[in-house]
Every structure is written in C-alpha cells, then in structure tokens.
C-alpha positions as CSV (number, residue, x, y, z in Angstrom):
1,M,-19.9,-107.7,-185.8
2,K,-19.9,-106.7,-182.6
3,L,-20.5,-103.8,-180.4
4,K,-16.6,-102.9,-180.4
5,N,-16.2,-103.2,-184.1
6,L,-19.1,-101.4,-184.4
7,V,-17.9,-98.8,-182.8
8,I,-14.1,-98.7,-184.1
9,A,-16.1,-99.4,-187.8
10,V,-18.0,-96.1,-187.3
11,S,-15.6,-93.9,-185.1
12,T,-12.9,-94.6,-188.2
13,G,-15.2,-93.9,-191.0
14,L,-16.0,-89.9,-188.9
15,L,-12.0,-89.0,-188.2
16,A,-12.5,-90.6,-192.7
17,V,-15.1,-88.0,-193.5
18,G,-13.6,-85.0,-191.0
19,L,-9.4,-85.1,-192.5
20,V,-11.0,-85.0,-196.1
21,S,-13.1,-82.4,-194.8
22,C,-9.8,-80.6,-193.0
23,G,-8.2,-81.4,-196.7
24,S,-10.5,-79.7,-198.8
25,D,-10.1,-77.0,-201.1
26,E,-13.4,-76.1,-201.3
27,P,-14.7,-73.5,-198.6
28,V,-17.7,-74.5,-195.7
29,A,-20.6,-73.5,-196.0
30,S,-21.7,-71.2,-193.2
31,A,-24.8,-71.8,-191.3
32,P,-27.0,-69.0,-192.3
33,S,-28.0,-66.9,-189.3
34,T,-30.9,-67.2,-186.8
35,T,-30.6,-63.8,-186.2
36,A,-32.3,-60.8,-186.5
37,M,-31.7,-57.9,-186.7
38,P,-33.1,-55.4,-184.7
39,A,-36.1,-53.0,-185.8
40,T,-35.0,-49.4,-185.8
41,V,-37.4,-47.4,-183.1
42,S,-38.6,-44.0,-183.6
43,A,-38.0,-41.2,-181.8
44,F,-41.5,-40.3,-181.0
45,G,-42.2,-44.5,-179.8
46,E,-42.5,-47.9,-180.6
47,D,-46.0,-48.0,-181.9
48,A,-46.6,-45.8,-184.1
49,T,-50.6,-45.8,-184.2
50,D,-50.6,-45.8,-179.9
51,L,-51.6,-41.6,-178.9
52,A,-48.5,-41.5,-176.9
53,Y,-46.5,-41.8,-180.0
54,K,-48.6,-39.6,-182.3
55,I,-49.2,-37.0,-180.0
56,N,-45.7,-37.0,-179.6
57,K,-44.9,-37.3,-183.0
58,Q,-47.3,-33.9,-184.0
59,N,-46.3,-31.6,-180.5
60,A,-42.3,-32.3,-182.8
61,T,-43.5,-31.3,-186.3
62,A,-45.1,-28.4,-184.6
63,I,-41.9,-27.8,-183.1
64,V,-39.8,-27.7,-186.3
65,E,-42.7,-26.5,-187.9
66,A,-42.4,-22.9,-185.6
67,V,-38.4,-22.7,-185.6
68,E,-38.7,-23.3,-189.6
69,E,-41.7,-20.3,-190.3
70,R,-39.5,-18.3,-187.9
71,G,-35.9,-18.8,-189.5
72,G,-34.1,-21.0,-187.3
73,T,-31.9,-23.4,-188.7
74,P,-32.0,-27.1,-187.7
75,E,-30.0,-26.9,-185.3
76,Q,-32.2,-24.5,-183.8
77,A,-35.2,-26.7,-183.9
78,V,-32.6,-29.4,-182.6
79,A,-32.6,-27.1,-180.2
80,A,-36.3,-26.7,-179.5
81,L,-37.5,-30.1,-179.3
82,L,-33.9,-31.2,-176.4
83,A,-36.1,-28.4,-174.7
84,G,-39.5,-29.6,-175.2
85,Q,-37.8,-33.2,-174.4
86,A,-35.6,-32.7,-171.3
87,E,-38.4,-30.6,-169.6
88,T,-42.6,-32.4,-170.1
89,G,-41.5,-35.2,-173.0
90,W,-43.0,-32.9,-175.5
91,T,-46.2,-33.7,-173.6
92,S,-47.8,-30.1,-173.5
93,G,-50.9,-29.5,-170.7
94,L,-48.5,-31.3,-168.3
95,S,-48.8,-30.4,-164.2
96,L,-45.7,-28.9,-163.1
97,P,-43.9,-30.6,-160.1
98,A,-45.5,-30.1,-156.6
99,P,-46.0,-27.6,-154.8
100,A,-47.1,-26.4,-158.4
101,T,-50.7,-26.6,-159.2
102,A,-50.9,-24.9,-162.3
103,I,-49.9,-27.0,-166.3
104,A,-46.8,-26.2,-167.8
105,D,-46.4,-25.8,-171.5
106,I,-44.4,-28.0,-174.6
107,Y,-41.1,-25.7,-172.4
108,G,-41.9,-26.5,-168.7
109,W,-43.3,-22.9,-168.2
110,R,-46.4,-21.6,-166.5
111,F,-49.1,-22.9,-169.1
112,A,-51.0,-18.4,-169.3
113,Y,-52.6,-19.5,-173.6
114,N,-55.9,-18.7,-174.4
115,I,-55.9,-21.7,-176.0
116,G,-56.1,-25.4,-175.9
117,A,-52.6,-26.7,-173.6
118,D,-52.7,-29.8,-175.3
119,S,-53.3,-29.2,-178.8
120,T,-50.6,-28.2,-181.2
121,D,-51.3,-24.1,-181.7
122,A,-50.0,-24.1,-177.7
123,V,-46.8,-25.9,-179.0
124,R,-46.7,-23.6,-182.1
125,V,-47.4,-20.5,-179.4
126,A,-44.9,-21.3,-176.7
127,T,-42.7,-22.3,-179.7
128,Y,-42.7,-18.8,-180.9
129,T,-41.7,-17.9,-177.9
130,F,-38.5,-20.4,-177.7
131,M,-37.3,-18.8,-180.9
132,D,-38.1,-15.0,-179.5
133,N,-35.8,-15.5,-175.8
134,A,-33.7,-16.9,-179.1
135,A,-32.6,-13.7,-180.4
136,G,-30.9,-12.3,-177.7
137,V,-29.0,-15.6,-176.6
138,D,-24.9,-15.8,-177.9
139,V,-24.0,-19.8,-177.6
140,D,-23.7,-21.6,-180.7
141,P,-27.1,-23.5,-181.7
142,V,-24.4,-26.4,-182.6
143,Y,-23.9,-27.2,-178.7
144,P,-27.4,-27.9,-178.4
145,V,-27.6,-28.3,-174.8
146,A,-25.9,-25.2,-173.8
147,Y,-27.2,-23.4,-176.1
148,A,-31.7,-24.7,-175.2
149,L,-30.4,-24.4,-171.4
150,A,-29.4,-20.4,-172.5
151,V,-32.8,-19.7,-174.4
152,Q,-35.0,-21.5,-171.0
153,Q,-32.9,-19.1,-168.8
154,A,-32.4,-16.4,-171.2
155,D,-36.1,-16.4,-170.9
156,T,-37.8,-13.6,-168.6
157,R,-40.6,-15.7,-166.7
158,E,-36.7,-17.3,-164.2
159,Y,-36.5,-20.3,-165.3
160,V,-36.5,-21.8,-161.3
161,E,-34.3,-25.6,-161.7
162,D,-36.0,-26.5,-158.9
163,K,-39.7,-26.7,-159.8
164,R,-39.3,-28.0,-163.1
165,F,-38.6,-31.5,-162.6
166,Y,-40.2,-34.1,-161.5
167,K,-37.6,-37.0,-159.9
168,N,-34.5,-35.9,-157.1
169,G,-31.2,-35.7,-158.1
170,E,-32.9,-34.3,-162.3
171,T,-30.6,-31.4,-163.1
172,A,-31.5,-29.4,-165.8
173,A,-27.8,-30.0,-167.6
174,S,-28.4,-33.8,-166.8
175,E,-32.3,-33.7,-168.0
176,Y,-31.2,-32.1,-171.7
177,A,-27.9,-34.2,-171.8
178,K,-30.9,-37.6,-172.1
179,A,-32.4,-35.2,-174.6
180,Q,-29.7,-34.5,-176.5
181,P,-30.6,-37.7,-178.9
182,I,-33.8,-38.1,-178.8
183,A,-34.2,-34.2,-180.5
184,E,-31.6,-35.3,-183.4
185,S,-33.0,-38.8,-183.7
186,A,-36.7,-36.9,-183.8
187,Y,-35.0,-34.2,-186.3
188,T,-34.1,-36.8,-188.4
189,E,-37.3,-38.9,-188.3
190,L,-39.0,-35.4,-189.3
191,R,-37.1,-33.5,-191.7
192,G,-33.9,-36.8,-192.6
193,E,-31.4,-34.4,-192.6
194,R,-28.6,-34.4,-189.8
C-alpha cells in the first residue's frame, strides 16, 4: 500500500470513529479531574507543629476563654480576637513600635503585669481589661471592627494610633478590618460556631 493510500485509509477510519461517537446517545465519560482541592488553612498558620502556630492558638484560646469567663458573647470574643490580631498578631510580649522601648501586651498596650510577658496568664489579664473597657462601650458587638476599636479607645491609657503600628500608612481601621476574617475564622475553629 502506498503512503498516500495509507494516510487516506487512516483518516477515513478516524472520521468514521468520530462520526459514530458523535451520533451515539451514550454519554461520554470524562476523565477524572487531577486537580486537588486546596486544604483548609487554620487561622493560626499552616503547620500545626510550628511553634508560632501553637502560640497563636494558645493565646487565641486564652482570649476566648477569658471573654467567656466574664460572661461575654461570641461577638465579643470575636472582637477581642480581632483586637489582639490587629495589634500584635496574638503575640504577647512584642516590642512596641519605635521610638518606644517597652514591650506590648496582647492588645498593644505597654506591658505592666507582674507575670511573664509571653505567658497565657498575661493574655488572660489583658483580656479581662479589654472586657472591663467593653462595659462602657455603646457600640453593638455585631460590628466587630467598630466595637473592638471602641473598646480599645475606651481604655484610660489613651489609645494613640501613631504609636501602635510598625509600618507607614497603617491605621487602626485598616489593620482591624484586615484582622476581622482571621478573628472570625479563629473563633469558628475554636468553638465551631458562627
């Protein structure tokens, strides 16, 4: 058989198979998808064995428990988580932004407790103060950013925004808004609600 005849025979055969497939009433099975669904990432990080993950989760847990101990609502717990995330990324004992030489508690205030700055007890005490300040706020906690900022600004230590954040252009409103979905996710992960 000549090459030209072979090409014509193969082409005709492929055309016949295609026509039969197109005319069939049977559904054509699609190939299984090889695209994996992304795994859900925890609000505390990607690696549960990482020290930062453990600290974040431990501190967030202490915040929620302290709010609950004070009779707080889930919305108040989210607001407290939000404030801690926005101010310090849930890390107690961080240095305050320059020019300050002190360290901060979980809500970004100058650390003044007679306990370890990075301890869970320090997080609890700071959260009790947050809840004390919340008692004098008339913003509805269903608006977590506005509520958390109102609680922080109600503190008698005077909330000075320019001394709170490390980078130029950061504002309390922008940092608190960025922290909201993280705080909500953390609360859901810890309590399975909302």
